[in-house]
Every structure is written in structure tokens, then in C-alpha cells.
C-alpha positions in Angstrom: 2.9 -188.5 -63.7 2.3 -189.3 -60.1 4.2 -188.6 -56.9 4.5 -192.3 -56.1 7.7 -192.5 -58.1 9.5 -190.4 -55.5 11.6 -192.4 -53.0 10.3 -191.5 -49.4 13.8 -192.3 -48.0 15.4 -189.8 -50.3 12.7 -187.1 -50.2 14.1 -185.3 -47.1 16.6 -182.7 -48.5 19.3 -183.6 -45.9 19.3 -187.2 -47.0 19.3 -186.3 -50.7 22.2 -184.0 -50.1 24.1 -186.8 -48.3 23.5 -189.1 -51.2 24.6 -186.6 -53.7 27.9 -186.0 -51.9 28.5 -189.7 -51.5 27.8 -190.3 -55.2 30.4 -187.7 -56.2 33.3 -189.6 -54.8 34.5 -193.1 -53.8 33.9 -192.3 -50.2 33.2 -189.3 -48.1 34.1 -188.5 -44.5 31.5 -187.8 -41.8 33.3 -184.7 -40.6 33.4 -183.3 -44.1 29.6 -183.8 -44.5 28.9 -182.0 -41.2 30.8 -179.0 -42.5 29.7 -179.2 -46.1 26.0 -179.5 -45.2 26.0 -177.4 -42.1 24.5 -180.1 -39.9 25.3 -181.0 -36.3 26.8 -184.4 -35.7 23.6 -185.7 -34.2 21.4 -184.5 -37.1 23.8 -186.0 -39.7 24.0 -189.2 -37.7 20.2 -189.5 -37.8 20.0 -188.9 -41.5 22.8 -191.3 -42.3 21.3 -194.0 -40.1 18.2 -194.0 -42.3 20.3 -194.3 -45.4 22.5 -197.1 -43.9 19.5 -199.0 -42.6 18.0 -199.3 -46.1 21.4 -200.2 -47.6 22.0 -197.0 -49.6 25.2 -196.2 -47.8 27.9 -198.2 -45.9 29.9 -196.9 -43.0 33.5 -197.7 -42.2 35.5 -196.5 -39.2 39.3 -196.1 -39.3 41.9 -195.1 -36.7 41.6 -194.9 -33.0 41.0 -192.2 -30.4 41.7 -188.7 -31.9 42.4 -190.1 -35.3 39.2 -192.0 -35.6 37.2 -191.2 -38.7 34.0 -192.4 -40.2 33.8 -192.9 -43.9 30.6 -193.4 -46.0 30.3 -195.1 -49.3 27.3 -195.3 -51.6 26.2 -198.8 -52.5 25.0 -200.0 -55.9 21.5 -200.1 -54.5 21.9 -196.5 -53.2 23.3 -195.3 -56.6 20.3 -196.9 -58.4 17.8 -195.4 -55.9 19.4 -192.0 -56.3 19.3 -192.2 -60.1 15.6 -193.2 -60.0 14.6 -190.6 -57.5 16.4 -187.8 -59.4 14.9 -188.9 -62.7 11.4 -188.5 -61.0 12.4 -185.1 -59.8 13.5 -184.1 -63.3 10.2 -185.3 -64.7 8.4 -183.1 -62.1 10.2 -179.9 -62.9 10.5 -180.5 -66.7 7.5 -182.6 -67.6 7.0 -183.8 -71.1 3.4 -182.7 -71.6 1.4 -183.4 -74.6 0.9 -180.3 -76.7 -2.8 -179.8 -77.4 -3.8 -179.0 -81.0 -5.1 -175.6 -81.7 -8.0 -175.1 -83.9 
């Protein structure tokens, strides 16, 4: 096992949590994520920008003025990246090690 299998974009816990929330539903609202994750708007925006820039999430705005909302949707690429990254994390915490013979 090596650490090279971990996705550097998903390694920061805030980004991983964003992806987990997005993967649990068809779309998730920005305001919900700030409350759910306990992040400021600016911190969440920074984390989401990194995920959007690599194509893991898409962002859609609805409404105008006070009713304006930002919705985030995980992409197929993002879903695959999350699955691969979490499989690597599982391998790290539950490794399948060869059992040495006694004797």
C-alpha cells in the first residue's frame, strides 16, 4: 500500500465532507452546507471552488435577490473520485495484511 492512491483534492477534510454531503442527495444547497459543516460562507466557497474547478461538483444558481440560492451537484467524475478516495482510506484503516506463518 502507498499513500499515492489518495486524491490530493479530496484529502482536506472540509472538501471530503462537502463531497460526502453532495453524494448523499441529488443536489445540496450552499446555505445548508455552511450550517451542516459549520463553515463560514467564504471558507465554504474556497473549498467548493477547488471541487468545481476539477469537475467534481457543478454549481447552479436559482432565484433573484433575497430568494437567490446556490445548488451543488456531484458529477459522475466526482462520484468516481470520491469512491476511489474512500476505498483507499478504507484500505489504510483496514489493511489486508499477509499473515506470517508461525513456526
